[in-house]
C-alpha positions as CSV (number, residue, x, y, z in Angstrom):
1,X,-0.2,0.2,0.3
2,X,1.0,3.2,-1.0
3,X,1.7,6.4,2.1
4,X,-0.7,8.5,0.3
5,X,-3.5,6.2,0.6
6,X,-3.3,5.9,4.2
7,X,-2.9,7.9,7.6
8,X,-0.6,8.0,10.5
9,X,-2.2,6.6,13.7
10,X,0.9,7.1,15.6
11,X,3.7,5.5,16.8
12,X,5.8,3.2,18.3
13,X,8.0,4.6,21.3
14,X,9.3,1.7,22.5
15,X,9.2,-2.2,23.7
16,X,7.5,-4.2,26.8
17,X,8.5,-7.4,28.2
18,X,10.1,-10.0,26.5
19,X,7.7,-11.4,23.8
20,X,8.0,-8.6,21.6
21,X,5.5,-6.8,23.0
22,X,5.1,-2.8,21.6
23,X,4.4,0.0,23.3
24,X,2.6,3.2,21.1
25,X,1.1,7.1,21.2
26,X,-1.9,6.9,19.1
27,X,-2.8,10.4,18.0
28,X,-6.8,10.3,18.0
29,X,-9.6,11.3,19.4
30,X,-10.8,8.4,19.9
31,X,-8.7,5.4,20.7
32,X,-11.5,3.1,21.5
33,X,-12.1,2.9,17.4
34,X,-9.4,1.7,17.2
35,X,-9.5,-1.3,19.4
36,X,-10.1,-4.5,17.3
37,X,-7.7,-3.7,14.8
38,X,-6.3,-6.9,12.4
39,X,-3.3,-5.2,11.1
40,X,-1.7,-1.9,10.6
41,X,1.5,-0.8,8.4
42,X,4.6,0.1,10.2
43,X,7.0,2.9,8.5
44,X,10.1,2.1,9.5
45,X,12.3,5.6,11.1
46,X,14.8,6.6,8.2
47,X,12.3,3.9,6.4
48,X,10.4,4.5,2.8
49,X,8.6,1.9,2.4
50,X,4.9,0.7,4.5
51,X,5.3,-3.2,5.8
52,X,1.5,-5.0,7.0
53,X,1.9,-6.9,10.6
54,X,-0.8,-8.6,12.0
55,X,-1.9,-7.9,15.5
56,X,-1.8,-10.5,17.6
57,X,-3.4,-8.4,20.6
58,X,-4.1,-4.8,21.1
59,X,-4.4,-3.1,24.5
60,X,-5.4,0.5,24.3
61,X,-5.4,2.4,27.4
62,X,-6.4,6.7,26.4
63,X,-4.2,7.4,23.8
64,X,-1.3,5.1,24.6
65,X,-1.6,1.4,23.2
66,X,0.1,-2.3,24.3
67,X,0.6,-4.1,20.9
68,X,1.9,-7.5,20.0
69,X,2.2,-8.6,16.4
70,X,2.2,-12.0,14.8
71,X,6.0,-11.4,13.1
72,X,7.9,-10.4,15.9
73,X,9.4,-13.5,18.7
74,X,11.3,-11.1,20.8
75,X,12.4,-7.6,22.4
76,X,15.0,-7.9,19.8
77,X,12.7,-7.7,17.0
78,X,10.2,-5.5,18.2
79,X,13.5,-2.8,19.4
80,X,13.7,-2.1,15.8
81,X,10.4,-0.8,15.5
82,X,11.1,2.1,17.8
83,X,10.2,5.2,16.3
84,X,8.1,4.0,13.7
85,X,4.9,5.1,12.5
86,X,1.7,3.3,12.8
87,X,-0.4,3.5,9.3
88,X,-3.8,2.4,8.8
89,X,-5.5,3.0,5.1
90,X,-7.7,6.2,5.1
91,X,-11.0,3.7,4.3
92,X,-10.6,3.1,8.0
93,X,-11.5,6.8,9.0
94,X,-14.7,7.4,10.7
95,X,-16.6,9.3,8.5
96,X,-16.5,13.1,9.4
97,X,-19.7,15.6,9.0
98,X,-20.3,19.4,8.9
99,X,-17.3,21.5,10.2
100,X,-15.6,18.5,11.2
101,X,-12.6,17.5,9.1
102,X,-9.7,16.1,8.7
103,X,-6.1,17.7,7.7
104,X,-5.6,15.8,5.1
105,X,-8.9,16.0,3.6
106,X,-8.0,19.9,3.3
107,X,-4.9,19.5,0.5
108,X,-6.1,20.7,-2.8
109,X,-9.1,23.0,-0.9
110,X,-9.9,26.5,-2.0
111,X,-9.3,29.6,0.4
112,X,-12.1,32.2,0.8
113,X,-11.5,35.0,2.5
114,X,-14.9,36.8,3.9
115,X,-13.8,40.3,2.3
116,X,-11.2,39.7,-0.6
117,X,-12.6,36.3,-2.2
118,X,-11.0,33.5,-3.3
119,X,-7.3,33.4,-2.3
120,X,-5.5,30.1,-3.6
121,X,-5.2,26.5,-2.9
122,X,-4.6,25.0,0.4
123,X,-1.0,23.1,-0.5
124,X,-0.9,20.9,2.6
125,X,-1.1,21.3,6.4
126,X,1.3,21.7,8.6
127,X,0.5,19.8,12.3
128,X,4.3,19.6,13.5
129,X,4.5,22.9,15.2
130,X,2.4,24.3,18.3
131,X,0.1,26.1,15.5
132,X,-1.4,23.6,13.3
133,X,-0.9,25.9,9.6
134,X,-2.7,25.5,6.4
135,X,0.1,25.9,3.9
136,X,-1.4,28.2,0.9
137,X,-0.6,28.9,-2.5
138,X,-1.0,32.8,-3.3
139,X,0.4,34.9,-6.1
140,X,2.7,32.3,-6.3
141,X,3.6,32.7,-2.5
142,X,3.7,30.2,0.1
143,X,1.3,31.6,3.0
144,X,0.8,30.3,5.9
145,X,-2.6,30.8,7.8
146,X,-3.1,29.6,11.6
147,X,-5.7,27.0,11.8
148,X,-8.1,28.4,14.7
149,X,-11.2,29.0,15.3
150,X,-10.8,33.2,15.0
151,X,-9.1,32.6,11.7
152,X,-11.1,29.4,10.0
153,X,-14.7,30.5,10.0
154,X,-16.2,28.0,8.1
155,X,-16.0,25.1,6.1
156,X,-17.8,23.9,2.7
157,X,-17.1,20.4,2.3
158,X,-19.3,20.4,-1.0
159,X,-17.5,23.4,-2.9
160,X,-14.1,21.9,-0.6
161,X,-13.5,25.6,0.3
162,X,-12.2,26.8,3.9
163,X,-13.9,30.4,4.8
164,X,-11.5,32.7,6.6
165,X,-11.3,35.7,8.3
166,X,-7.5,37.0,7.9
167,X,-6.0,39.2,10.5
168,X,-5.3,42.4,8.6
169,X,-1.9,42.9,6.7
170,X,-1.1,39.3,7.1
171,X,-1.2,38.5,3.2
172,X,1.5,41.6,2.6
173,X,3.8,40.1,5.3
174,X,3.9,37.5,2.6
175,X,4.0,39.8,-0.5
176,X,6.5,42.2,0.8
177,X,9.2,39.5,0.9
């Protein structure tokens, strides 16, 4: 499976015991939704290819999980996966409605400012910093828009549009460069 057809559910943080159990952090608001997984894909730290693993057992407590894969027989095998990402097919994401959305959904959506009209297209969502940012192409410049309730005022799923009320002067910062 290609990584573009997947979402990252979490990552492996360590091992537990001698039988090859792994500790994982799950990046989700609904960890209980993933209690009955049969398999996942792992992207090893520094790797470029997703590797499928079948789950022997999974115990989820809050945003943490203890996972035992069929293929791992001991702590040494498990240790090789520490730092790896845990991925699932996009088809397994629960459907969202209304103003709820997944970050990956917003890529290629249009940004419409309440005053200025259509501004550009979202090329990425940066969620690696403390402030989640929409990355938008605007007049051949990359513009970063904070993703918060004061700025993002609406979502139109049918039109694939994010409606914003940009702070005065935000675009000027990027155009003056």
